[in-house]
mmCIF file of the protein (N, C-alpha, C, O) and its ligand, coordinates in Angstrom:
data_MODEL
# 
_entry.id   MODEL 
# 
loop_
_entity.id 
_entity.type 
_entity.pdbx_number_of_molecules 
1 polymer     1 
2 non-polymer 1 
# 
_entity_poly.entity_id                      1 
_entity_poly.type                           'polypeptide(L)' 
_entity_poly.nstd_linkage                   no 
_entity_poly.nstd_monomer                   no 
_entity_poly.pdbx_seq_one_letter_code       
;(UNK)(UNK)(UNK)(UNK)(UNK)(UNK)(UNK)(UNK)(UNK)(UNK)(UNK)(UNK)(UNK)(UNK)(UNK)(UNK)
(UNK)(UNK)(UNK)(UNK)(UNK)(UNK)(UNK)(UNK)(UNK)(UNK)(UNK)(UNK)(UNK)(UNK)(UNK)(UNK)
(UNK)(UNK)(UNK)(UNK)(UNK)(UNK)(UNK)(UNK)(UNK)(UNK)(UNK)(UNK)(UNK)(UNK)(UNK)(UNK)
(UNK)(UNK)(UNK)(UNK)
;
_entity_poly.pdbx_seq_one_letter_code_can   XXXXXXXXXXXXXXXXXXXXXXXXXXXXXXXXXXXXXXXXXXXXXXXXXXXX 
_entity_poly.pdbx_strand_id                 A 
# 
loop_
_entity_poly_seq.entity_id 
_entity_poly_seq.num 
_entity_poly_seq.mon_id 
_entity_poly_seq.hetero 
1 1  UNK n 
1 2  UNK n 
1 3  UNK n 
1 4  UNK n 
1 5  UNK n 
1 6  UNK n 
1 7  UNK n 
1 8  UNK n 
1 9  UNK n 
1 10 UNK n 
1 11 UNK n 
1 12 UNK n 
1 13 UNK n 
1 14 UNK n 
1 15 UNK n 
1 16 UNK n 
1 17 UNK n 
1 18 UNK n 
1 19 UNK n 
1 20 UNK n 
1 21 UNK n 
1 22 UNK n 
1 23 UNK n 
1 24 UNK n 
1 25 UNK n 
1 26 UNK n 
1 27 UNK n 
1 28 UNK n 
1 29 UNK n 
1 30 UNK n 
1 31 UNK n 
1 32 UNK n 
1 33 UNK n 
1 34 UNK n 
1 35 UNK n 
1 36 UNK n 
1 37 UNK n 
1 38 UNK n 
1 39 UNK n 
1 40 UNK n 
1 41 UNK n 
1 42 UNK n 
1 43 UNK n 
1 44 UNK n 
1 45 UNK n 
1 46 UNK n 
1 47 UNK n 
1 48 UNK n 
1 49 UNK n 
1 50 UNK n 
1 51 UNK n 
1 52 UNK n 
# 
loop_
_struct_asym.id 
_struct_asym.entity_id 
A 1 
B 2 
# 
loop_
_chem_comp.id 
_chem_comp.type 
_chem_comp.mon_nstd_flag 
UNK 'L-peptide linking' . 
ZN  non-polymer         . 
# 
_pdbx_entity_nonpoly.entity_id   2 
_pdbx_entity_nonpoly.name        ? 
_pdbx_entity_nonpoly.comp_id     ZN 
# 
_pdbx_nonpoly_scheme.asym_id         B 
_pdbx_nonpoly_scheme.entity_id       2 
_pdbx_nonpoly_scheme.mon_id          ZN 
_pdbx_nonpoly_scheme.ndb_seq_num     1 
_pdbx_nonpoly_scheme.pdb_seq_num     101 
_pdbx_nonpoly_scheme.auth_seq_num    101 
_pdbx_nonpoly_scheme.pdb_mon_id      ZN 
_pdbx_nonpoly_scheme.auth_mon_id     ZN 
_pdbx_nonpoly_scheme.pdb_strand_id   A 
_pdbx_nonpoly_scheme.pdb_ins_code    . 
# 
loop_
_atom_site.group_PDB 
_atom_site.id 
_atom_site.type_symbol 
_atom_site.label_atom_id 
_atom_site.label_alt_id 
_atom_site.label_comp_id 
_atom_site.label_asym_id 
_atom_site.label_entity_id 
_atom_site.label_seq_id 
_atom_site.pdbx_PDB_ins_code 
_atom_site.Cartn_x 
_atom_site.Cartn_y 
_atom_site.Cartn_z 
_atom_site.occupancy 
_atom_site.B_iso_or_equiv 
_atom_site.pdbx_formal_charge 
_atom_site.auth_seq_id 
_atom_site.auth_comp_id 
_atom_site.auth_asym_id 
_atom_site.auth_atom_id 
_atom_site.pdbx_PDB_model_num 
ATOM   1   N  N  . UNK A 1 1  ? -14.719 8.926  16.552  1.00 0.00 ? 1   UNK A N  1 
ATOM   2   C  CA . UNK A 1 1  ? -14.722 8.623  15.117  1.00 0.00 ? 1   UNK A CA 1 
ATOM   3   C  C  . UNK A 1 1  ? -14.043 7.275  14.852  1.00 0.00 ? 1   UNK A C  1 
ATOM   4   O  O  . UNK A 1 1  ? -12.935 7.012  15.320  1.00 0.00 ? 1   UNK A O  1 
ATOM   5   N  N  . UNK A 1 2  ? -14.726 6.454  14.108  1.00 0.00 ? 2   UNK A N  1 
ATOM   6   C  CA . UNK A 1 2  ? -14.180 5.129  13.812  1.00 0.00 ? 2   UNK A CA 1 
ATOM   7   C  C  . UNK A 1 2  ? -13.071 5.190  12.763  1.00 0.00 ? 2   UNK A C  1 
ATOM   8   O  O  . UNK A 1 2  ? -13.185 5.868  11.742  1.00 0.00 ? 2   UNK A O  1 
ATOM   9   N  N  . UNK A 1 3  ? -12.001 4.460  13.051  1.00 0.00 ? 3   UNK A N  1 
ATOM   10  C  CA . UNK A 1 3  ? -10.908 4.416  12.078  1.00 0.00 ? 3   UNK A CA 1 
ATOM   11  C  C  . UNK A 1 3  ? -10.969 3.107  11.311  1.00 0.00 ? 3   UNK A C  1 
ATOM   12  O  O  . UNK A 1 3  ? -11.123 2.032  11.891  1.00 0.00 ? 3   UNK A O  1 
ATOM   13  N  N  . UNK A 1 4  ? -10.847 3.219  10.021  1.00 0.00 ? 4   UNK A N  1 
ATOM   14  C  CA . UNK A 1 4  ? -10.858 2.030  9.188   1.00 0.00 ? 4   UNK A CA 1 
ATOM   15  C  C  . UNK A 1 4  ? -9.433  1.636  8.860   1.00 0.00 ? 4   UNK A C  1 
ATOM   16  O  O  . UNK A 1 4  ? -8.719  2.333  8.138   1.00 0.00 ? 4   UNK A O  1 
ATOM   17  N  N  . UNK A 1 5  ? -9.039  0.501  9.408   1.00 0.00 ? 5   UNK A N  1 
ATOM   18  C  CA . UNK A 1 5  ? -7.666  0.059  9.175   1.00 0.00 ? 5   UNK A CA 1 
ATOM   19  C  C  . UNK A 1 5  ? -7.621  -1.052 8.130   1.00 0.00 ? 5   UNK A C  1 
ATOM   20  O  O  . UNK A 1 5  ? -8.480  -1.933 8.089   1.00 0.00 ? 5   UNK A O  1 
ATOM   21  N  N  . UNK A 1 6  ? -6.624  -0.986 7.313   1.00 0.00 ? 6   UNK A N  1 
ATOM   22  C  CA . UNK A 1 6  ? -6.460  -1.973 6.252   1.00 0.00 ? 6   UNK A CA 1 
ATOM   23  C  C  . UNK A 1 6  ? -5.051  -2.532 6.275   1.00 0.00 ? 6   UNK A C  1 
ATOM   24  O  O  . UNK A 1 6  ? -4.090  -1.853 6.637   1.00 0.00 ? 6   UNK A O  1 
ATOM   25  N  N  . UNK A 1 7  ? -4.960  -3.802 5.876   1.00 0.00 ? 7   UNK A N  1 
ATOM   26  C  CA . UNK A 1 7  ? -3.659  -4.404 5.665   1.00 0.00 ? 7   UNK A CA 1 
ATOM   27  C  C  . UNK A 1 7  ? -3.428  -4.322 4.166   1.00 0.00 ? 7   UNK A C  1 
ATOM   28  O  O  . UNK A 1 7  ? -4.219  -4.832 3.372   1.00 0.00 ? 7   UNK A O  1 
ATOM   29  N  N  . UNK A 1 8  ? -2.342  -3.678 3.795   1.00 0.00 ? 8   UNK A N  1 
ATOM   30  C  CA . UNK A 1 8  ? -2.086  -3.439 2.376   1.00 0.00 ? 8   UNK A CA 1 
ATOM   31  C  C  . UNK A 1 8  ? -0.855  -4.194 1.923   1.00 0.00 ? 8   UNK A C  1 
ATOM   32  O  O  . UNK A 1 8  ? 0.218   -4.077 2.516   1.00 0.00 ? 8   UNK A O  1 
ATOM   33  N  N  . UNK A 1 9  ? -1.022  -4.967 0.870   1.00 0.00 ? 9   UNK A N  1 
ATOM   34  C  CA . UNK A 1 9  ? 0.110   -5.695 0.299   1.00 0.00 ? 9   UNK A CA 1 
ATOM   35  C  C  . UNK A 1 9  ? 0.491   -5.040 -1.016  1.00 0.00 ? 9   UNK A C  1 
ATOM   36  O  O  . UNK A 1 9  ? -0.342  -4.854 -1.904  1.00 0.00 ? 9   UNK A O  1 
ATOM   37  N  N  . UNK A 1 10 ? 1.753   -4.699 -1.121  1.00 0.00 ? 10  UNK A N  1 
ATOM   38  C  CA . UNK A 1 10 ? 2.233   -4.028 -2.319  1.00 0.00 ? 10  UNK A CA 1 
ATOM   39  C  C  . UNK A 1 10 ? 3.343   -4.859 -2.946  1.00 0.00 ? 10  UNK A C  1 
ATOM   40  O  O  . UNK A 1 10 ? 4.282   -5.278 -2.269  1.00 0.00 ? 10  UNK A O  1 
ATOM   41  N  N  . UNK A 1 11 ? 3.223   -5.091 -4.244  1.00 0.00 ? 11  UNK A N  1 
ATOM   42  C  CA . UNK A 1 11 ? 4.299   -5.794 -4.940  1.00 0.00 ? 11  UNK A CA 1 
ATOM   43  C  C  . UNK A 1 11 ? 4.800   -4.909 -6.078  1.00 0.00 ? 11  UNK A C  1 
ATOM   44  O  O  . UNK A 1 11 ? 4.026   -4.426 -6.904  1.00 0.00 ? 11  UNK A O  1 
ATOM   45  N  N  . UNK A 1 12 ? 6.097   -4.712 -6.094  1.00 0.00 ? 12  UNK A N  1 
ATOM   46  C  CA . UNK A 1 12 ? 6.717   -3.888 -7.130  1.00 0.00 ? 12  UNK A CA 1 
ATOM   47  C  C  . UNK A 1 12 ? 6.742   -4.665 -8.437  1.00 0.00 ? 12  UNK A C  1 
ATOM   48  O  O  . UNK A 1 12 ? 7.206   -5.804 -8.485  1.00 0.00 ? 12  UNK A O  1 
ATOM   49  N  N  . UNK A 1 13 ? 6.240   -4.041 -9.496  1.00 0.00 ? 13  UNK A N  1 
ATOM   50  C  CA . UNK A 1 13 ? 6.222   -4.717 -10.801 1.00 0.00 ? 13  UNK A CA 1 
ATOM   51  C  C  . UNK A 1 13 ? 7.578   -4.675 -11.488 1.00 0.00 ? 13  UNK A C  1 
ATOM   52  O  O  . UNK A 1 13 ? 7.799   -5.373 -12.478 1.00 0.00 ? 13  UNK A O  1 
ATOM   53  N  N  . UNK A 1 14 ? 8.483   -3.862 -10.968 1.00 0.00 ? 14  UNK A N  1 
ATOM   54  C  CA . UNK A 1 14 ? 9.802   -3.773 -11.597 1.00 0.00 ? 14  UNK A CA 1 
ATOM   55  C  C  . UNK A 1 14 ? 10.801  -4.772 -11.015 1.00 0.00 ? 14  UNK A C  1 
ATOM   56  O  O  . UNK A 1 14 ? 11.508  -5.449 -11.763 1.00 0.00 ? 14  UNK A O  1 
ATOM   57  N  N  . UNK A 1 15 ? 10.864  -4.869 -9.690  1.00 0.00 ? 15  UNK A N  1 
ATOM   58  C  CA . UNK A 1 15 ? 11.860  -5.771 -9.103  1.00 0.00 ? 15  UNK A CA 1 
ATOM   59  C  C  . UNK A 1 15 ? 11.242  -6.933 -8.327  1.00 0.00 ? 15  UNK A C  1 
ATOM   60  O  O  . UNK A 1 15 ? 11.953  -7.851 -7.918  1.00 0.00 ? 15  UNK A O  1 
ATOM   61  N  N  . UNK A 1 16 ? 9.926   -6.900 -8.122  1.00 0.00 ? 16  UNK A N  1 
ATOM   62  C  CA . UNK A 1 16 ? 9.272   -8.010 -7.444  1.00 0.00 ? 16  UNK A CA 1 
ATOM   63  C  C  . UNK A 1 16 ? 9.282   -7.947 -5.930  1.00 0.00 ? 16  UNK A C  1 
ATOM   64  O  O  . UNK A 1 16 ? 8.742   -8.837 -5.273  1.00 0.00 ? 16  UNK A O  1 
ATOM   65  N  N  . UNK A 1 17 ? 9.886   -6.913 -5.363  1.00 0.00 ? 17  UNK A N  1 
ATOM   66  C  CA . UNK A 1 17 ? 9.922   -6.738 -3.914  1.00 0.00 ? 17  UNK A CA 1 
ATOM   67  C  C  . UNK A 1 17 ? 8.499   -6.608 -3.363  1.00 0.00 ? 17  UNK A C  1 
ATOM   68  O  O  . UNK A 1 17 ? 7.631   -5.991 -3.981  1.00 0.00 ? 17  UNK A O  1 
ATOM   69  N  N  . UNK A 1 18 ? 8.279   -7.208 -2.180  1.00 0.00 ? 18  UNK A N  1 
ATOM   70  C  CA . UNK A 1 18 ? 6.953   -7.114 -1.574  1.00 0.00 ? 18  UNK A CA 1 
ATOM   71  C  C  . UNK A 1 18 ? 6.999   -6.323 -0.280  1.00 0.00 ? 18  UNK A C  1 
ATOM   72  O  O  . UNK A 1 18 ? 7.972   -6.374 0.472   1.00 0.00 ? 18  UNK A O  1 
ATOM   73  N  N  . UNK A 1 19 ? 5.926   -5.597 -0.044  1.00 0.00 ? 19  UNK A N  1 
ATOM   74  C  CA . UNK A 1 19 ? 5.815   -4.812 1.188   1.00 0.00 ? 19  UNK A CA 1 
ATOM   75  C  C  . UNK A 1 19 ? 4.454   -5.082 1.810   1.00 0.00 ? 19  UNK A C  1 
ATOM   76  O  O  . UNK A 1 19 ? 3.456   -5.222 1.102   1.00 0.00 ? 19  UNK A O  1 
ATOM   77  N  N  . UNK A 1 20 ? 4.418   -5.152 3.124   1.00 0.00 ? 20  UNK A N  1 
ATOM   78  C  CA . UNK A 1 20 ? 3.145   -5.275 3.822   1.00 0.00 ? 20  UNK A CA 1 
ATOM   79  C  C  . UNK A 1 20 ? 3.041   -4.105 4.791   1.00 0.00 ? 20  UNK A C  1 
ATOM   80  O  O  . UNK A 1 20 ? 3.881   -3.923 5.672   1.00 0.00 ? 20  UNK A O  1 
ATOM   81  N  N  . UNK A 1 21 ? 1.995   -3.325 4.604   1.00 0.00 ? 21  UNK A N  1 
ATOM   82  C  CA . UNK A 1 21 ? 1.851   -2.102 5.388   1.00 0.00 ? 21  UNK A CA 1 
ATOM   83  C  C  . UNK A 1 21 ? 0.453   -2.011 5.968   1.00 0.00 ? 21  UNK A C  1 
ATOM   84  O  O  . UNK A 1 21 ? -0.477  -2.677 5.513   1.00 0.00 ? 21  UNK A O  1 
ATOM   85  N  N  . UNK A 1 22 ? 0.332   -1.176 6.975   1.00 0.00 ? 22  UNK A N  1 
ATOM   86  C  CA . UNK A 1 22 ? -0.992  -0.897 7.495   1.00 0.00 ? 22  UNK A CA 1 
ATOM   87  C  C  . UNK A 1 22 ? -1.439  0.456  6.975   1.00 0.00 ? 22  UNK A C  1 
ATOM   88  O  O  . UNK A 1 22 ? -0.671  1.418  6.967   1.00 0.00 ? 22  UNK A O  1 
ATOM   89  N  N  . UNK A 1 23 ? -2.677  0.518  6.546   1.00 0.00 ? 23  UNK A N  1 
ATOM   90  C  CA . UNK A 1 23 ? -3.184  1.771  6.004   1.00 0.00 ? 23  UNK A CA 1 
ATOM   91  C  C  . UNK A 1 23 ? -4.502  2.161  6.613   1.00 0.00 ? 23  UNK A C  1 
ATOM   92  O  O  . UNK A 1 23 ? -5.171  1.370  7.278   1.00 0.00 ? 23  UNK A O  1 
ATOM   93  N  N  . UNK A 1 24 ? -4.857  3.403  6.370   1.00 0.00 ? 24  UNK A N  1 
ATOM   94  C  CA . UNK A 1 24 ? -6.143  3.913  6.847   1.00 0.00 ? 24  UNK A CA 1 
ATOM   95  C  C  . UNK A 1 24 ? -6.920  4.480  5.684   1.00 0.00 ? 24  UNK A C  1 
ATOM   96  O  O  . UNK A 1 24 ? -6.357  5.075  4.766   1.00 0.00 ? 24  UNK A O  1 
ATOM   97  N  N  . UNK A 1 25 ? -8.221  4.284  5.740   1.00 0.00 ? 25  UNK A N  1 
ATOM   98  C  CA . UNK A 1 25 ? -9.084  4.798  4.690   1.00 0.00 ? 25  UNK A CA 1 
ATOM   99  C  C  . UNK A 1 25 ? -9.354  6.283  4.924   1.00 0.00 ? 25  UNK A C  1 
ATOM   100 O  O  . UNK A 1 25 ? -9.878  6.684  5.964   1.00 0.00 ? 25  UNK A O  1 
ATOM   101 N  N  . UNK A 1 26 ? -8.987  7.076  3.941   1.00 0.00 ? 26  UNK A N  1 
ATOM   102 C  CA . UNK A 1 26 ? -9.258  8.518  4.010   1.00 0.00 ? 26  UNK A CA 1 
ATOM   103 C  C  . UNK A 1 26 ? -9.808  8.985  2.685   1.00 0.00 ? 26  UNK A C  1 
ATOM   104 O  O  . UNK A 1 26 ? -9.204  8.795  1.630   1.00 0.00 ? 26  UNK A O  1 
ATOM   105 N  N  . UNK A 1 27 ? -10.960 9.597  2.769   1.00 0.00 ? 27  UNK A N  1 
ATOM   106 C  CA . UNK A 1 27 ? -11.640 10.085 1.570   1.00 0.00 ? 27  UNK A CA 1 
ATOM   107 C  C  . UNK A 1 27 ? -11.727 9.016  0.488   1.00 0.00 ? 27  UNK A C  1 
ATOM   108 O  O  . UNK A 1 27 ? -11.458 9.266  -0.686  1.00 0.00 ? 27  UNK A O  1 
ATOM   109 N  N  . UNK A 1 28 ? -12.109 7.823  0.917   1.00 0.00 ? 28  UNK A N  1 
ATOM   110 C  CA . UNK A 1 28 ? -12.322 6.740  -0.032  1.00 0.00 ? 28  UNK A CA 1 
ATOM   111 C  C  . UNK A 1 28 ? -11.069 6.095  -0.594  1.00 0.00 ? 28  UNK A C  1 
ATOM   112 O  O  . UNK A 1 28 ? -11.146 5.290  -1.522  1.00 0.00 ? 28  UNK A O  1 
ATOM   113 N  N  . UNK A 1 29 ? -9.903  6.448  -0.033  1.00 0.00 ? 29  UNK A N  1 
ATOM   114 C  CA . UNK A 1 29 ? -8.650  5.921  -0.531  1.00 0.00 ? 29  UNK A CA 1 
ATOM   115 C  C  . UNK A 1 29 ? -7.833  5.384  0.631   1.00 0.00 ? 29  UNK A C  1 
ATOM   116 O  O  . UNK A 1 29 ? -7.771  6.008  1.690   1.00 0.00 ? 29  UNK A O  1 
ATOM   117 N  N  . UNK A 1 30 ? -7.200  4.219  0.439   1.00 0.00 ? 30  UNK A N  1 
ATOM   118 C  CA . UNK A 1 30 ? -6.369  3.670  1.504   1.00 0.00 ? 30  UNK A CA 1 
ATOM   119 C  C  . UNK A 1 30 ? -4.989  4.313  1.457   1.00 0.00 ? 30  UNK A C  1 
ATOM   120 O  O  . UNK A 1 30 ? -4.278  4.224  0.456   1.00 0.00 ? 30  UNK A O  1 
ATOM   121 N  N  . UNK A 1 31 ? -4.633  4.948  2.538   1.00 0.00 ? 31  UNK A N  1 
ATOM   122 C  CA . UNK A 1 31 ? -3.333  5.616  2.611   1.00 0.00 ? 31  UNK A CA 1 
ATOM   123 C  C  . UNK A 1 31 ? -2.372  4.858  3.508   1.00 0.00 ? 31  UNK A C  1 
ATOM   124 O  O  . UNK A 1 31 ? -2.718  4.472  4.624   1.00 0.00 ? 31  UNK A O  1 
ATOM   125 N  N  . UNK A 1 32 ? -1.157  4.648  3.007   1.00 0.00 ? 32  UNK A N  1 
ATOM   126 C  CA . UNK A 1 32 ? -0.154  3.927  3.786   1.00 0.00 ? 32  UNK A CA 1 
ATOM   127 C  C  . UNK A 1 32 ? 1.080   4.771  4.038   1.00 0.00 ? 32  UNK A C  1 
ATOM   128 O  O  . UNK A 1 32 ? 1.879   4.459  4.922   1.00 0.00 ? 32  UNK A O  1 
ATOM   129 N  N  . UNK A 1 33 ? 1.243   5.843  3.265   1.00 0.00 ? 33  UNK A N  1 
ATOM   130 C  CA . UNK A 1 33 ? 2.455   6.636  3.372   1.00 0.00 ? 33  UNK A CA 1 
ATOM   131 C  C  . UNK A 1 33 ? 3.572   6.077  2.493   1.00 0.00 ? 33  UNK A C  1 
ATOM   132 O  O  . UNK A 1 33 ? 4.663   6.643  2.425   1.00 0.00 ? 33  UNK A O  1 
ATOM   133 N  N  . UNK A 1 34 ? 3.287   4.948  1.814   1.00 0.00 ? 34  UNK A N  1 
ATOM   134 C  CA . UNK A 1 34 ? 4.272   4.333  0.928   1.00 0.00 ? 34  UNK A CA 1 
ATOM   135 C  C  . UNK A 1 34 ? 4.540   5.231  -0.270  1.00 0.00 ? 34  UNK A C  1 
ATOM   136 O  O  . UNK A 1 34 ? 3.604   5.681  -0.932  1.00 0.00 ? 34  UNK A O  1 
ATOM   137 N  N  . UNK A 1 35 ? 5.795   5.492  -0.548  1.00 0.00 ? 35  UNK A N  1 
ATOM   138 C  CA . UNK A 1 35 ? 6.124   6.388  -1.655  1.00 0.00 ? 35  UNK A CA 1 
ATOM   139 C  C  . UNK A 1 35 ? 6.760   5.663  -2.838  1.00 0.00 ? 35  UNK A C  1 
ATOM   140 O  O  . UNK A 1 35 ? 6.311   5.785  -3.978  1.00 0.00 ? 35  UNK A O  1 
ATOM   141 N  N  . UNK A 1 36 ? 7.800   4.917  -2.545  1.00 0.00 ? 36  UNK A N  1 
ATOM   142 C  CA . UNK A 1 36 ? 8.484   4.246  -3.638  1.00 0.00 ? 36  UNK A CA 1 
ATOM   143 C  C  . UNK A 1 36 ? 9.211   3.001  -3.155  1.00 0.00 ? 36  UNK A C  1 
ATOM   144 O  O  . UNK A 1 36 ? 9.454   2.816  -1.962  1.00 0.00 ? 36  UNK A O  1 
ATOM   145 N  N  . UNK A 1 37 ? 9.546   2.161  -4.115  1.00 0.00 ? 37  UNK A N  1 
ATOM   146 C  CA . UNK A 1 37 ? 10.260  0.925  -3.816  1.00 0.00 ? 37  UNK A CA 1 
ATOM   147 C  C  . UNK A 1 37 ? 11.753  1.207  -3.666  1.00 0.00 ? 37  UNK A C  1 
ATOM   148 O  O  . UNK A 1 37 ? 12.238  2.291  -3.991  1.00 0.00 ? 37  UNK A O  1 
ATOM   149 N  N  . UNK A 1 38 ? 12.462  0.205  -3.165  1.00 0.00 ? 38  UNK A N  1 
ATOM   150 C  CA . UNK A 1 38 ? 13.916  0.302  -3.017  1.00 0.00 ? 38  UNK A CA 1 
ATOM   151 C  C  . UNK A 1 38 ? 14.608  0.501  -4.368  1.00 0.00 ? 38  UNK A C  1 
ATOM   152 O  O  . UNK A 1 38 ? 15.699  1.067  -4.442  1.00 0.00 ? 38  UNK A O  1 
ATOM   153 N  N  . UNK A 1 39 ? 13.952  0.023  -5.441  1.00 0.00 ? 39  UNK A N  1 
ATOM   154 C  CA . UNK A 1 39 ? 14.527  0.147  -6.787  1.00 0.00 ? 39  UNK A CA 1 
ATOM   155 C  C  . UNK A 1 39 ? 14.173  1.482  -7.434  1.00 0.00 ? 39  UNK A C  1 
ATOM   156 O  O  . UNK A 1 39 ? 14.458  1.703  -8.611  1.00 0.00 ? 39  UNK A O  1 
ATOM   157 N  N  . UNK A 1 40 ? 13.553  2.367  -6.662  1.00 0.00 ? 40  UNK A N  1 
ATOM   158 C  CA . UNK A 1 40 ? 13.207  3.711  -7.120  1.00 0.00 ? 40  UNK A CA 1 
ATOM   159 C  C  . UNK A 1 40 ? 11.932  3.788  -7.961  1.00 0.00 ? 40  UNK A C  1 
ATOM   160 O  O  . UNK A 1 40 ? 11.567  4.861  -8.441  1.00 0.00 ? 40  UNK A O  1 
ATOM   161 N  N  . UNK A 1 41 ? 11.272  2.674  -8.135  1.00 0.00 ? 41  UNK A N  1 
ATOM   162 C  CA . UNK A 1 41 ? 9.980   2.676  -8.818  1.00 0.00 ? 41  UNK A CA 1 
ATOM   163 C  C  . UNK A 1 41 ? 8.951   3.349  -7.917  1.00 0.00 ? 41  UNK A C  1 
ATOM   164 O  O  . UNK A 1 41 ? 8.826   3.006  -6.742  1.00 0.00 ? 41  UNK A O  1 
ATOM   165 N  N  . UNK A 1 42 ? 8.220   4.302  -8.469  1.00 0.00 ? 42  UNK A N  1 
ATOM   166 C  CA . UNK A 1 42 ? 7.198   4.955  -7.650  1.00 0.00 ? 42  UNK A CA 1 
ATOM   167 C  C  . UNK A 1 42 ? 5.812   4.898  -8.278  1.00 0.00 ? 42  UNK A C  1 
ATOM   168 O  O  . UNK A 1 42 ? 4.887   5.563  -7.813  1.00 0.00 ? 42  UNK A O  1 
ATOM   169 N  N  . UNK A 1 43 ? 5.670   4.099  -9.341  1.00 0.00 ? 43  UNK A N  1 
ATOM   170 C  CA . UNK A 1 43 ? 4.369   4.096  -10.002 1.00 0.00 ? 43  UNK A CA 1 
ATOM   171 C  C  . UNK A 1 43 ? 3.791   2.743  -10.386 1.00 0.00 ? 43  UNK A C  1 
ATOM   172 O  O  . UNK A 1 43 ? 2.575   2.601  -10.516 1.00 0.00 ? 43  UNK A O  1 
ATOM   173 N  N  . UNK A 1 44 ? 4.664   1.737  -10.572 1.00 0.00 ? 44  UNK A N  1 
ATOM   174 C  CA . UNK A 1 44 ? 4.189   0.450  -11.073 1.00 0.00 ? 44  UNK A CA 1 
ATOM   175 C  C  . UNK A 1 44 ? 4.090   -0.588 -9.956  1.00 0.00 ? 44  UNK A C  1 
ATOM   176 O  O  . UNK A 1 44 ? 5.057   -1.285 -9.647  1.00 0.00 ? 44  UNK A O  1 
ATOM   177 N  N  . UNK A 1 45 ? 2.904   -0.672 -9.360  1.00 0.00 ? 45  UNK A N  1 
ATOM   178 C  CA . UNK A 1 45 ? 2.726   -1.616 -8.263  1.00 0.00 ? 45  UNK A CA 1 
ATOM   179 C  C  . UNK A 1 45 ? 1.445   -2.413 -8.421  1.00 0.00 ? 45  UNK A C  1 
ATOM   180 O  O  . UNK A 1 45 ? 0.476   -1.968 -9.036  1.00 0.00 ? 45  UNK A O  1 
ATOM   181 N  N  . UNK A 1 46 ? 1.474   -3.605 -7.844  1.00 0.00 ? 46  UNK A N  1 
ATOM   182 C  CA . UNK A 1 46 ? 0.271   -4.408 -7.706  1.00 0.00 ? 46  UNK A CA 1 
ATOM   183 C  C  . UNK A 1 46 ? -0.136  -4.239 -6.256  1.00 0.00 ? 46  UNK A C  1 
ATOM   184 O  O  . UNK A 1 46 ? 0.625   -4.588 -5.353  1.00 0.00 ? 46  UNK A O  1 
ATOM   185 N  N  . UNK A 1 47 ? -1.318  -3.710 -6.023  1.00 0.00 ? 47  UNK A N  1 
ATOM   186 C  CA . UNK A 1 47 ? -1.721  -3.423 -4.646  1.00 0.00 ? 47  UNK A CA 1 
ATOM   187 C  C  . UNK A 1 47 ? -3.014  -4.130 -4.287  1.00 0.00 ? 47  UNK A C  1 
ATOM   188 O  O  . UNK A 1 47 ? -4.007  -4.023 -5.007  1.00 0.00 ? 47  UNK A O  1 
ATOM   189 N  N  . UNK A 1 48 ? -3.005  -4.850 -3.181  1.00 0.00 ? 48  UNK A N  1 
ATOM   190 C  CA . UNK A 1 48 ? -4.237  -5.432 -2.679  1.00 0.00 ? 48  UNK A CA 1 
ATOM   191 C  C  . UNK A 1 48 ? -4.382  -5.035 -1.214  1.00 0.00 ? 48  UNK A C  1 
ATOM   192 O  O  . UNK A 1 48 ? -3.401  -4.968 -0.474  1.00 0.00 ? 48  UNK A O  1 
ATOM   193 N  N  . UNK A 1 49 ? -5.609  -4.776 -0.814  1.00 0.00 ? 49  UNK A N  1 
ATOM   194 C  CA . UNK A 1 49 ? -5.811  -4.409 0.587   1.00 0.00 ? 49  UNK A CA 1 
ATOM   195 C  C  . UNK A 1 49 ? -7.006  -5.153 1.155   1.00 0.00 ? 49  UNK A C  1 
ATOM   196 O  O  . UNK A 1 49 ? -7.993  -5.411 0.466   1.00 0.00 ? 49  UNK A O  1 
ATOM   197 N  N  . UNK A 1 50 ? -6.889  -5.490 2.430   1.00 0.00 ? 50  UNK A N  1 
ATOM   198 C  CA . UNK A 1 50 ? -7.999  -6.143 3.118   1.00 0.00 ? 50  UNK A CA 1 
ATOM   199 C  C  . UNK A 1 50 ? -8.293  -5.418 4.407   1.00 0.00 ? 50  UNK A C  1 
ATOM   200 O  O  . UNK A 1 50 ? -7.395  -4.911 5.079   1.00 0.00 ? 50  UNK A O  1 
ATOM   201 N  N  . UNK A 1 51 ? -9.562  -5.379 4.736   1.00 0.00 ? 51  UNK A N  1 
ATOM   202 C  CA . UNK A 1 51 ? -9.987  -4.701 5.943   1.00 0.00 ? 51  UNK A CA 1 
ATOM   203 C  C  . UNK A 1 51 ? -9.607  -5.505 7.173   1.00 0.00 ? 51  UNK A C  1 
ATOM   204 O  O  . UNK A 1 51 ? -9.756  -6.726 7.189   1.00 0.00 ? 51  UNK A O  1 
ATOM   205 N  N  . UNK A 1 52 ? -9.120  -4.833 8.198   1.00 0.00 ? 52  UNK A N  1 
ATOM   206 C  CA . UNK A 1 52 ? -8.757  -5.520 9.432   1.00 0.00 ? 52  UNK A CA 1 
ATOM   207 C  C  . UNK A 1 52 ? -9.918  -5.440 10.430  1.00 0.00 ? 52  UNK A C  1 
ATOM   208 O  O  . UNK A 1 52 ? -9.814  -5.961 11.540  1.00 0.00 ? 52  UNK A O  1 
HETATM 209 ZN ZN . ZN  B 2 .  ? 11.079  -2.369 -6.894  1.00 0.00 2 101 ZN  A ZN 1 
# 
């Protein structure tokens, strides 16, 4: 089974912290396991992903 890997860039809209993670496409959604920012924000993010 082919795995679809993505490079995911996440920017917190509250504190501006940036994260770069690797994700996998599952059921049409890119999953990274990312839960929340260091500032405790868990909902307000700017997310972009590119296929690797
Ligand atoms: Zn933050």
